[in-house]
N, C-alpha and C positions, 0 to 999 in steps of 0.2 A: 218878252216875246216867247211863246211856246210853240212847239211844232207837234202836231198829231201825226205820227208816222203812218197812220192808216189813211190819211187824207192829205191833199195838197196843202201847203202852208197858206195861212190866211193872207191874201194879198194886201189888205188894209194894214195889218200888223207889220208886214214887210216894208210897205211904203212909208209908214210912220217913223221908221228907223233912219235917221239922217245918214248913218254910215252906209246904208244900202242904196240910197237914192242915186248914187253914181252909176248903178247898173241899169237904171231905167232906160229903155230904148237903145241899149248897146248890143253889140255882137259879142258872144262868149264862146270859148272853146273849152270843153271839159274832157280831158283824157281819162280813160277808164270809167266813163260816165254811166256805164250799166251796172257798176258795183253798188253796194248798199249806200255807203256814205256819199260818193259822188252823185248818185242819182237823186239824193235829197237836195244837193246843191243845185242840180238841174231843175228840180221842181221849184225851188225858191227863185232862181234866175228867171224862169219862165213866168212865174207869178208877178215878177217885177217888170215884165215886158221885154226882157232881153231875148234876142234871137239866138238860140243856143244850137251849137253843133257839138255832137258827142262823137268821140272816136274811141272805140273799144275793140280789142282783138278777140274778145270772147274766148280767151285761152282757158282750156279745161282746168278746173280747180281754183280759178281766181275769183269766182263769185259773181261774174257778170251775168246779168239776166235781163232780157228785154221787158219782162214783167215789172221791173223796178220803175219803168217810165209809164206805167198804166195811167191812162187819163190824159196824158199830154203827148202821146205818140205822134199825133198829127201836127203838133206845134214845134217839134224838135227834129233837126236833121241828124239822123243816126248813120254813122259810117263805120262799118265793120272793117277795121284795118289795123295794122301794127304801126305805131308811130315811127318805128325804125325803118319803115318802107318809104323811102323818099318819094317814089312815084305815086304812092297813095295819098301823100300829103299835098 
């Protein structure tokens, strides 16, 4: 299975991997999900049909960027919050 970083992962390739089938139709929480690596996880989970919530504080200098979710913004619940803020969780 290969990932093209300029496009969303191939849903068929993801679904054919038995290790990833457990994520189909689940709910997932990705902390720091606007960063480069976590955003690729979000793309993959979304392609698998998972309902994804992203929590990111967008702290300066940490690399979080809403652009990293380009193309799936309408399918992901993005919450700008610090996970240490109990009221926000």
